[in-house]
C-alpha positions in Angstrom: -16.4 -6.1 16.5 -13.4 -8.4 16.8 -9.7 -9.0 16.4 -7.9 -11.1 13.9 -5.9 -13.4 16.1 -3.9 -15.2 13.4 -3.7 -15.2 9.6 -5.3 -12.7 7.3 -8.5 -12.3 5.3 -10.2 -10.3 2.5 -13.8 -9.3 3.0 -16.5 -7.1 1.6 -17.8 -4.1 3.5 -19.9 -1.0 2.9 -16.8 0.8 1.7 -15.7 -2.0 -0.6 -13.2 -4.8 -0.3 -10.8 -4.7 2.7 -8.0 -6.8 4.0 -7.3 -7.6 7.7 -4.3 -9.3 9.3 -3.4 -10.6 12.7 -3.8 -7.8 15.3 -6.3 -5.8 13.2 -9.7 -4.9 14.6 -12.6 -5.8 12.3 -16.1 -4.3 12.4 -19.3 -4.8 10.5 -22.6 -3.0 10.4 -26.0 -4.7 11.2 -27.3 -6.3 8.1 -24.0 -6.1 6.3 -22.8 -9.2 4.4 -20.4 -11.1 6.6 -18.1 -12.8 4.1 -14.4 -13.3 4.2 -11.8 -15.5 2.5 -8.4 -16.3 3.9 -5.4 -14.7 2.1 -2.9 -17.0 0.4 -5.1 -20.0 1.3 -3.9 -19.9 4.9 -6.0 -20.5 8.0 -7.2 -17.4 9.9 -8.9 -17.0 13.2 -10.6 -14.2 15.1 -12.5 -13.4 18.3 -15.8 -11.5 17.7 -18.1 -9.7 20.1 -21.6 -9.2 18.9 -23.3 -6.0 20.1 -27.1 -5.9 19.8 -27.7 -3.0 17.3 -30.9 -1.8 19.2 -29.0 -1.7 22.5 -26.1 0.2 20.9 -28.4 2.7 19.2 -30.3 3.3 22.5 -27.0 3.9 24.4 -25.7 6.5 21.9 -28.9 8.2 20.8 -28.1 11.4 22.7 -24.7 11.6 21.1 -25.8 11.0 17.5 -28.3 12.5 15.1 -29.8 9.4 13.6 -28.3 5.9 13.2 -24.8 4.9 13.6 -22.7 3.2 11.0 -19.2 1.7 11.0 -17.2 3.4 8.2 -13.8 1.9 9.1 -14.3 -1.9 8.8 -10.6 -2.6 9.5 -8.5 -0.7 12.0 -4.8 -1.2 12.6 -4.8 0.2 16.1 -2.9 -1.8 18.7 -4.6 0.0 21.6 -8.0 -0.6 20.2 -7.1 -4.3 19.6 -5.9 -4.6 23.1 -9.1 -3.1 24.5 -11.3 -5.4 22.3 -9.2 -8.4 23.5 -9.6 -7.4 27.1 -13.3 -7.0 26.8 -13.5 -10.4 25.1 -11.6 -12.1 27.9 -13.8 -10.5 30.5 -17.0 -11.5 28.7 -15.9 -15.1 28.3 -14.2 -15.6 31.8 -15.3 -18.8 33.7 -16.4 -16.6 36.6 -17.6 -13.3 35.0 -16.9 -10.1 36.9 -19.6 -7.6 35.9 -17.6 -4.6 37.0 -14.6 -5.7 34.9 -16.8 -6.2 31.9 -18.3 -2.7 32.4 -14.8 -1.1 32.8 -13.6 -2.9 29.7 -16.6 -1.8 27.7 -16.1 1.8 28.8 -12.4 1.6 28.0 -13.2 0.3 24.5 -15.3 3.4 23.8 -12.9 6.0 25.3 -10.1 5.8 22.8 -6.5 6.9 23.6 -5.8 8.9 26.8 
């Protein structure tokens, strides 16, 4: 899961070809092809957080009946993008704060108030 920071790209997903631009949240399933080409030949950049698939499955097993799968590989959702960005910052901070990381992770999964 990540956020396109600048530029735009086209990539393949389980639902077909998708496009993402700056501010969009991008997601991929474990084992899914991770390709992507910049749109209009311009440079693009993103910040990605890798979640261990086994850990995620274990954490949500009581909430799901079977495996989980991302079916929306691109989301234009400013609140979700903000929450992903905050989690990324807390995970990469020079002096990590475990409580802040946990709060940001929970906020990411909560959705809108």
